[in-house]
C-alpha angles and dihedrals in degrees: 000000000000112000109226124212112247097261095034095075098060090041089051090051091048092052093050096040121118085229093068101118099233100107098247091145089067095063133073101174093230095315090116092059091045087058092044090053095047099248088117116038110139143015095283095050091043090054091047094050096045091044092053093050090047092053100037102040116009100043095038101042122002098044095045089051092050088051091051091051093049092050088051092052090048088054091047088242101145094169091056093047090051091046091059091043090057092043090055094047092053090054094062104111100198137040092244095054090048093048091048097057092042094050093047091045092051092048093049092049089053090051093048090053088065096048117102100211104055129095099257093198088070093042088053090053089057093042090057094047114090097215119043120166122218093244089053093053090042092050093051092055091046093052094044092051093050096246112161112246092237091057096045092050089052091048092046091053092044093051091052092046093049091051092049092051090047090054089050092050090057101042112028081035112233133176124247093254092053089050093051091049090054090049091050094047097047097031092064089063094058101086092054092042092049092050091050091047090057093052098052116115119226092257092053095058109117134182096171103145106131096172090055090054091047096052091044092054090046090052090061090072099030107136100220120027143154099199135062095228 
């Protein structure tokens, strides 16, 4: 288990908290349309859907890129961090997914500007950049607060997982116990997935999840909806 510096743990919890004011609660990443279309209709199908996205997209693409960005910030390699930021943004397959990461990234950068214990020269770099993804801003904060990459990847995956389960609770709908069981079932996979994510070579990165792209694009024209993606 990764040993966290004394202040890193509360900072890590702060970054992964649902209270982080970046608007994550307003997005479902296509889950709402999967529910509307009947692909997800109970606790079992919700766990299956969320688990597949976790394995096929988050653990094999977004989390490894977040880790690369954090390592670049730790090495003071701004160009490399921004390279992976742009790489991630170009991978967004629908306008909603792209708008989601840019809005959350913008909101987190605005928050980091107001924090007293962050290297503001790096925050300024992101503030001056027009397109900043959420994992890029997250990785900068994690690096500045001395959070080990292994811990930040686990927290990043957990934050995404918790938000997906929260969206399922509201729209399937599911009860609180069912939601906690999904979190327990999928959450136990996170340490292994995080470790695997950090070992992936560049040519092993994969975001091949066509059904996710389809439901996300369909959500853009969904008649009645609660979420922005």
